[in-house]
LUMKEMAR-627668 format. One record per residue (C-alpha): residue number from 1; residue in one letter; x, y, z. Coordinates in nm, 2 decimals. Layout:
BEGIN
@num:NUM | residuo:A | c1:X | c2:Y | c3:Z $
...
This chain:
BEGIN
@num:1 | residuo:M | c1:-2.91 | c2:5.68 | c3:12.39 $
@num:2 | residuo:K | c1:-2.63 | c2:5.51 | c3:12.51 $
@num:3 | residuo:S | c1:-2.40 | c2:5.64 | c3:12.68 $
@num:4 | residuo:G | c1:-2.14 | c2:5.46 | c3:12.43 $
@num:5 | residuo:Y | c1:-2.18 | c2:5.66 | c3:12.15 $
@num:6 | residuo:R | c1:-2.10 | c2:6.04 | c3:12.30 $
@num:7 | residuo:D | c1:-1.76 | c2:5.83 | c3:12.45 $
@num:8 | residuo:L | c1:-1.68 | c2:5.79 | c3:12.02 $
@num:9 | residuo:F | c1:-1.73 | c2:6.14 | c3:11.97 $
@num:10 | residuo:P | c1:-1.74 | c2:6.34 | c3:12.28 $
@num:11 | residuo:S | c1:-1.66 | c2:6.68 | c3:12.15 $
@num:12 | residuo:L | c1:-1.87 | c2:6.60 | c3:11.81 $
@num:13 | residuo:E | c1:-2.25 | c2:6.79 | c3:11.78 $
@num:14 | residuo:Y | c1:-2.50 | c2:6.47 | c3:11.90 $
@num:15 | residuo:L | c1:-2.76 | c2:6.59 | c3:11.65 $
@num:16 | residuo:G | c1:-3.03 | c2:6.28 | c3:11.84 $
@num:17 | residuo:S | c1:-3.26 | c2:5.91 | c3:11.69 $
@num:18 | residuo:A | c1:-3.14 | c2:5.86 | c3:11.33 $
@num:19 | residuo:T | c1:-3.53 | c2:5.88 | c3:11.45 $
@num:20 | residuo:R | c1:-3.54 | c2:6.25 | c3:11.37 $
@num:21 | residuo:Y | c1:-3.42 | c2:6.21 | c3:11.01 $
@num:22 | residuo:I | c1:-3.59 | c2:5.92 | c3:10.90 $
@num:23 | residuo:S | c1:-3.69 | c2:6.14 | c3:10.56 $
@num:24 | residuo:E | c1:-3.33 | c2:6.26 | c3:10.50 $
@num:25 | residuo:I | c1:-3.24 | c2:5.96 | c3:10.55 $
@num:26 | residuo:S | c1:-3.49 | c2:5.73 | c3:10.33 $
@num:27 | residuo:E | c1:-3.46 | c2:6.03 | c3:10.08 $
@num:28 | residuo:I | c1:-3.03 | c2:6.01 | c3:10.10 $
@num:29 | residuo:L | c1:-3.04 | c2:5.60 | c3:10.08 $
@num:30 | residuo:D | c1:-3.28 | c2:5.62 | c3:9.80 $
@num:31 | residuo:R | c1:-2.97 | c2:5.75 | c3:9.58 $
@num:32 | residuo:V | c1:-2.78 | c2:5.49 | c3:9.67 $
@num:33 | residuo:A | c1:-2.78 | c2:5.11 | c3:9.53 $
@num:34 | residuo:L | c1:-2.68 | c2:4.93 | c3:9.82 $
@num:35 | residuo:F | c1:-3.02 | c2:5.02 | c3:10.04 $
@num:36 | residuo:D | c1:-3.28 | c2:4.97 | c3:9.78 $
@num:37 | residuo:D | c1:-3.36 | c2:4.63 | c3:9.89 $
@num:38 | residuo:L | c1:-3.48 | c2:4.79 | c3:10.26 $
@num:39 | residuo:D | c1:-3.88 | c2:5.01 | c3:10.21 $
@num:40 | residuo:L | c1:-3.95 | c2:5.25 | c3:10.45 $
@num:41 | residuo:S | c1:-4.06 | c2:5.09 | c3:10.70 $
@num:42 | residuo:E | c1:-3.71 | c2:4.91 | c3:10.74 $
@num:43 | residuo:V | c1:-3.53 | c2:5.20 | c3:10.75 $
@num:44 | residuo:K | c1:-3.74 | c2:5.35 | c3:10.98 $
@num:45 | residuo:S | c1:-3.63 | c2:5.05 | c3:11.17 $
@num:46 | residuo:L | c1:-3.27 | c2:5.09 | c3:11.13 $
@num:47 | residuo:C | c1:-3.26 | c2:5.43 | c3:11.24 $
@num:48 | residuo:A | c1:-3.37 | c2:5.34 | c3:11.57 $
@num:49 | residuo:F | c1:-3.10 | c2:5.15 | c3:11.65 $
@num:50 | residuo:M | c1:-2.86 | c2:5.45 | c3:11.53 $
@num:51 | residuo:P | c1:-2.78 | c2:5.82 | c3:11.64 $
@num:52 | residuo:C | c1:-2.67 | c2:6.05 | c3:11.43 $
@num:53 | residuo:F | c1:-2.35 | c2:6.33 | c3:11.50 $
@num:54 | residuo:G | c1:-2.21 | c2:6.64 | c3:11.28 $
@num:55 | residuo:A | c1:-1.84 | c2:6.69 | c3:11.26 $
@num:56 | residuo:P | c1:-1.66 | c2:7.00 | c3:11.07 $
@num:57 | residuo:R | c1:-1.41 | c2:6.97 | c3:10.80 $
@num:58 | residuo:D | c1:-1.10 | c2:6.76 | c3:10.90 $
@num:59 | residuo:T | c1:-1.21 | c2:6.59 | c3:11.20 $
@num:60 | residuo:A | c1:-1.16 | c2:6.24 | c3:11.19 $
@num:61 | residuo:L | c1:-1.46 | c2:5.97 | c3:11.23 $
@num:62 | residuo:I | c1:-1.21 | c2:5.68 | c3:11.20 $
@num:63 | residuo:D | c1:-0.87 | c2:5.63 | c3:11.34 $
@num:64 | residuo:E | c1:-0.62 | c2:5.37 | c3:11.14 $
@num:65 | residuo:G | c1:-0.53 | c2:5.12 | c3:11.37 $
@num:66 | residuo:F | c1:-0.74 | c2:5.13 | c3:11.63 $
@num:67 | residuo:E | c1:-1.03 | c2:4.91 | c3:11.79 $
@num:68 | residuo:G | c1:-1.35 | c2:4.92 | c3:11.57 $
@num:69 | residuo:E | c1:-1.64 | c2:4.85 | c3:11.74 $
@num:70 | residuo:F | c1:-1.91 | c2:5.02 | c3:11.52 $
@num:71 | residuo:L | c1:-1.98 | c2:5.21 | c3:11.14 $
@num:72 | residuo:V | c1:-2.08 | c2:5.47 | c3:11.06 $
@num:73 | residuo:I | c1:-2.30 | c2:5.63 | c3:10.72 $
@num:74 | residuo:V | c1:-2.22 | c2:5.93 | c3:10.58 $
@num:75 | residuo:L | c1:-2.55 | c2:6.13 | c3:10.58 $
@num:76 | residuo:T | c1:-2.49 | c2:6.43 | c3:10.40 $
@num:77 | residuo:G | c1:-2.07 | c2:6.60 | c3:10.37 $
@num:78 | residuo:K | c1:-1.78 | c2:6.43 | c3:10.24 $
@num:79 | residuo:V | c1:-1.54 | c2:6.22 | c3:10.39 $
@num:80 | residuo:K | c1:-1.19 | c2:6.12 | c3:10.26 $
@num:81 | residuo:V | c1:-1.04 | c2:5.78 | c3:10.33 $
@num:82 | residuo:V | c1:-0.65 | c2:5.76 | c3:10.38 $
@num:83 | residuo:K | c1:-0.40 | c2:5.46 | c3:10.45 $
@num:84 | residuo:Q | c1:-0.02 | c2:5.56 | c3:10.62 $
@num:85 | residuo:A | c1:0.21 | c2:5.40 | c3:10.35 $
@num:86 | residuo:A | c1:0.50 | c2:5.22 | c3:10.49 $
@num:87 | residuo:D | c1:0.71 | c2:5.50 | c3:10.42 $
@num:88 | residuo:G | c1:0.48 | c2:5.74 | c3:10.65 $
@num:89 | residuo:E | c1:0.28 | c2:5.92 | c3:10.36 $
@num:90 | residuo:V | c1:-0.09 | c2:5.96 | c3:10.37 $
@num:91 | residuo:V | c1:-0.21 | c2:5.81 | c3:10.07 $
@num:92 | residuo:T | c1:-0.59 | c2:5.90 | c3:9.98 $
@num:93 | residuo:I | c1:-0.80 | c2:5.56 | c3:9.93 $
@num:94 | residuo:A | c1:-1.10 | c2:5.66 | c3:9.82 $
@num:95 | residuo:I | c1:-1.35 | c2:5.97 | c3:9.92 $
@num:96 | residuo:A | c1:-1.68 | c2:5.83 | c3:10.06 $
@num:97 | residuo:D | c1:-2.03 | c2:6.04 | c3:9.95 $
@num:98 | residuo:P | c1:-2.37 | c2:6.08 | c3:10.12 $
@num:99 | residuo:G | c1:-2.49 | c2:5.66 | c3:10.12 $
@num:100 | residuo:A | c1:-2.15 | c2:5.55 | c3:10.24 $
@num:101 | residuo:S | c1:-2.09 | c2:5.33 | c3:10.51 $
@num:102 | residuo:L | c1:-1.73 | c2:5.35 | c3:10.68 $
@num:103 | residuo:G | c1:-1.59 | c2:5.07 | c3:10.93 $
@num:104 | residuo:E | c1:-1.80 | c2:4.81 | c3:10.84 $
@num:105 | residuo:M | c1:-1.45 | c2:4.55 | c3:10.82 $
@num:106 | residuo:S | c1:-1.35 | c2:4.61 | c3:11.14 $
@num:107 | residuo:M | c1:-1.72 | c2:4.65 | c3:11.32 $
@num:108 | residuo:I | c1:-1.75 | c2:4.29 | c3:11.16 $
@num:109 | residuo:D | c1:-1.41 | c2:4.12 | c3:11.28 $
@num:110 | residuo:G | c1:-1.32 | c2:4.28 | c3:11.53 $
@num:111 | residuo:Q | c1:-0.98 | c2:4.37 | c3:11.39 $
@num:112 | residuo:P | c1:-0.82 | c2:4.73 | c3:11.40 $
@num:113 | residuo:R | c1:-0.90 | c2:4.98 | c3:11.15 $
@num:114 | residuo:F | c1:-0.73 | c2:4.97 | c3:10.79 $
@num:115 | residuo:A | c1:-0.75 | c2:5.31 | c3:10.73 $
@num:116 | residuo:S | c1:-0.90 | c2:5.64 | c3:10.82 $
@num:117 | residuo:C | c1:-1.16 | c2:5.87 | c3:10.76 $
@num:118 | residuo:V | c1:-1.18 | c2:6.17 | c3:10.78 $
@num:119 | residuo:T | c1:-1.39 | c2:6.47 | c3:10.68 $
@num:120 | residuo:V | c1:-1.34 | c2:6.67 | c3:10.36 $
@num:121 | residuo:E | c1:-1.63 | c2:6.93 | c3:10.46 $
@num:122 | residuo:P | c1:-1.90 | c2:6.94 | c3:10.74 $
@num:123 | residuo:T | c1:-2.00 | c2:6.61 | c3:10.73 $
@num:124 | residuo:D | c1:-2.36 | c2:6.43 | c3:10.93 $
@num:125 | residuo:F | c1:-2.35 | c2:6.07 | c3:11.02 $
@num:126 | residuo:A | c1:-2.50 | c2:5.73 | c3:11.15 $
@num:127 | residuo:V | c1:-2.34 | c2:5.54 | c3:11.37 $
@num:128 | residuo:L | c1:-2.39 | c2:5.13 | c3:11.47 $
@num:129 | residuo:S | c1:-2.21 | c2:5.00 | c3:11.74 $
@num:130 | residuo:R | c1:-2.12 | c2:4.63 | c3:11.65 $
@num:131 | residuo:E | c1:-2.36 | c2:4.53 | c3:11.99 $
@num:132 | residuo:D | c1:-2.66 | c2:4.75 | c3:11.82 $
@num:133 | residuo:L | c1:-2.66 | c2:4.53 | c3:11.51 $
@num:134 | residuo:T | c1:-2.62 | c2:4.21 | c3:11.72 $
@num:135 | residuo:R | c1:-2.97 | c2:4.36 | c3:11.94 $
@num:136 | residuo:M | c1:-3.05 | c2:4.39 | c3:11.60 $
@num:137 | residuo:V | c1:-2.98 | c2:4.03 | c3:11.44 $
@num:138 | residuo:N | c1:-3.17 | c2:3.94 | c3:11.73 $
@num:139 | residuo:S | c1:-3.45 | c2:4.16 | c3:11.79 $
@num:140 | residuo:M | c1:-3.57 | c2:4.15 | c3:11.46 $
@num:141 | residuo:P | c1:-3.42 | c2:3.91 | c3:11.20 $
@num:142 | residuo:R | c1:-3.55 | c2:4.05 | c3:10.87 $
@num:143 | residuo:L | c1:-3.47 | c2:4.36 | c3:10.90 $
@num:144 | residuo:G | c1:-3.04 | c2:4.23 | c3:11.11 $
@num:145 | residuo:N | c1:-3.01 | c2:3.96 | c3:10.79 $
@num:146 | residuo:K | c1:-3.11 | c2:4.20 | c3:10.51 $
@num:147 | residuo:F | c1:-2.84 | c2:4.45 | c3:10.66 $
@num:148 | residuo:L | c1:-2.57 | c2:4.21 | c3:10.71 $
@num:149 | residuo:L | c1:-2.66 | c2:4.07 | c3:10.37 $
@num:150 | residuo:L | c1:-2.57 | c2:4.48 | c3:10.26 $
@num:151 | residuo:L | c1:-2.30 | c2:4.47 | c3:10.40 $
@num:152 | residuo:L | c1:-2.11 | c2:4.14 | c3:10.31 $
@num:153 | residuo:Q | c1:-2.23 | c2:4.36 | c3:9.94 $
@num:154 | residuo:V | c1:-2.02 | c2:4.63 | c3:10.01 $
@num:155 | residuo:M | c1:-1.72 | c2:4.44 | c3:10.15 $
@num:156 | residuo:T | c1:-1.73 | c2:4.20 | c3:9.85 $
@num:157 | residuo:G | c1:-1.76 | c2:4.50 | c3:9.60 $
@num:158 | residuo:R | c1:-1.44 | c2:4.73 | c3:9.73 $
@num:159 | residuo:L | c1:-1.26 | c2:4.37 | c3:9.71 $
@num:160 | residuo:R | c1:-1.33 | c2:4.33 | c3:9.40 $
@num:161 | residuo:S | c1:-1.23 | c2:4.68 | c3:9.36 $
@num:162 | residuo:T | c1:-0.91 | c2:4.61 | c3:9.50 $
@num:163 | residuo:S | c1:-0.80 | c2:4.30 | c3:9.39 $
@num:164 | residuo:N | c1:-0.87 | c2:4.48 | c3:8.98 $
@num:165 | residuo:N | c1:-0.64 | c2:4.71 | c3:9.07 $
@num:166 | residuo:L | c1:-0.42 | c2:4.52 | c3:9.17 $
@num:167 | residuo:L | c1:-0.41 | c2:4.30 | c3:8.93 $
@num:168 | residuo:P | c1:-0.17 | c2:4.42 | c3:8.69 $
@num:169 | residuo:H | c1:0.09 | c2:4.58 | c3:8.93 $
@num:170 | residuo:I | c1:0.09 | c2:4.22 | c3:9.04 $
@num:171 | residuo:T | c1:0.07 | c2:4.10 | c3:8.72 $
@num:172 | residuo:G | c1:0.18 | c2:4.30 | c3:8.49 $
@num:173 | residuo:A | c1:-0.12 | c2:4.26 | c3:8.28 $
@num:174 | residuo:T | c1:-0.39 | c2:4.51 | c3:8.23 $
@num:175 | residuo:V | c1:-0.73 | c2:4.43 | c3:8.33 $
């Protein structure tokens, strides 16, 4: 494991390479429509690029406003996505269950994190850095491109959902 991952989560339990958990990860991803296009050999290859960590309840995995060099895939537990409103209030905008990816927007575009992600209960998660995604795209272009398309589907789905939620507030219309 590269030391950079330990630097990301120095106080969390390092669980080892995701390759140690291929059957569990495959089972989780099988229940998530987003990952339907990945076969077992592709899941194995993807796991080779990701370490896993365990976090107790109330642990920030991603901090709003900070640089985003990685994404996380929730393997067990639950994570709430929270955003600080203009008035300072912290608002929960989503709950992520196993199979959800978090932080992909900042990992792709290099912009600061849009929201924070905090564990609601003990949570195991896999991490993929921008550097390792680039390595995957270069060394395994088919898998890398497939994974990028999956991330694009996640991001466009969230954009559509957000647009549908905002539309009634902007126009006064109901959707």
